[in-house]
C-alpha positions as CSV (number, residue, x, y, z in Angstrom):
1,M,25.9,-38.9,-63.5
2,V,27.7,-42.2,-64.2
3,T,27.1,-45.3,-61.7
4,K,29.6,-48.0,-61.1
5,Q,28.2,-51.4,-62.1
6,S,29.3,-54.3,-60.1
7,V,30.0,-57.7,-62.0
8,I,28.4,-60.6,-60.3
9,P,31.0,-63.5,-60.6
10,L,30.1,-66.8,-62.2
11,P,30.3,-69.9,-60.3
12,S,33.8,-71.7,-60.4
13,W,34.2,-75.3,-61.8
14,T,35.8,-76.1,-58.5
15,D,32.7,-75.5,-56.5
16,A,31.0,-78.6,-55.0
17,A,27.5,-77.4,-55.8
18,S,28.6,-76.7,-59.5
19,V,30.3,-79.9,-59.9
20,T,27.4,-81.8,-58.4
21,S,25.2,-80.1,-60.8
22,Y,27.1,-80.6,-63.8
23,I,27.3,-84.4,-63.0
24,T,23.6,-84.5,-62.1
25,S,22.8,-82.8,-65.4
26,V,24.9,-85.2,-67.5
27,V,23.7,-88.4,-65.8
28,G,20.0,-86.7,-66.2
29,V,20.6,-86.5,-70.0
30,V,21.9,-90.0,-70.3
31,F,19.1,-91.4,-68.4
32,A,16.5,-89.3,-70.3
33,V,17.9,-90.6,-73.7
34,I,17.8,-94.2,-72.3
35,T,14.1,-93.6,-71.0
36,G,13.2,-92.3,-74.3
37,I,14.6,-95.1,-76.2
38,H,13.3,-97.8,-73.7
39,P,10.0,-96.6,-72.3
40,G,9.5,-98.1,-68.9
41,Y,13.1,-98.0,-67.7
42,T,13.8,-96.3,-64.2
43,E,17.0,-95.4,-63.0
44,P,18.4,-97.1,-60.0
45,T,18.1,-95.5,-56.7
46,I,22.0,-96.2,-56.2
47,I,22.7,-93.6,-59.0
48,Q,20.7,-91.1,-57.2
49,A,22.5,-91.8,-54.1
50,L,26.0,-91.9,-55.3
51,L,25.8,-88.4,-57.3
52,P,26.3,-86.1,-54.4
53,S,29.4,-88.3,-53.2
54,V,31.0,-88.4,-56.5
55,G,30.4,-84.6,-57.0
56,A,32.1,-83.9,-53.6
57,L,34.9,-86.2,-54.6
58,V,35.6,-84.4,-58.0
59,A,35.0,-80.9,-56.3
60,G,37.5,-81.8,-53.6
61,T,40.1,-83.1,-56.2
62,A,39.5,-80.0,-58.4
63,Q,40.0,-77.8,-55.4
64,I,43.3,-79.4,-54.4
65,V,44.7,-79.0,-57.8
66,N,43.5,-75.5,-57.8
67,I,45.3,-74.7,-54.5
68,F,48.5,-76.2,-55.8
69,M,48.2,-74.3,-59.0
70,H,47.8,-71.0,-57.2
71,R,50.7,-71.6,-54.9
72,S,52.8,-72.3,-57.7
73,V,51.8,-69.3,-59.5
74,Q,52.5,-67.2,-56.3
75,K,55.8,-68.6,-55.8
76,A,56.7,-67.7,-59.5
77,A,55.3,-64.1,-58.8
78,I,57.4,-63.9,-55.7
79,T,60.5,-65.1,-57.4
80,A,60.1,-62.8,-60.4
81,G,59.7,-59.7,-57.8
82,L,56.1,-58.8,-58.9
């Protein structure tokens, strides 16, 4: 008997949570390198406070671009008669 397997979709790069986690990871690596080179260094709290806001702005911009791209593709498909 053959069972149908479902594919779990990967997170999209336009998801706010994905963008925030990517930014947090990159900033975390940068500060880890700085901390490794200069022991005793602590990251400013403003960086921790700004990451969610910057992530939301980047995700919002990416989502707007995504919407416009999908609309242009949809209009082209309608025009082509697909």
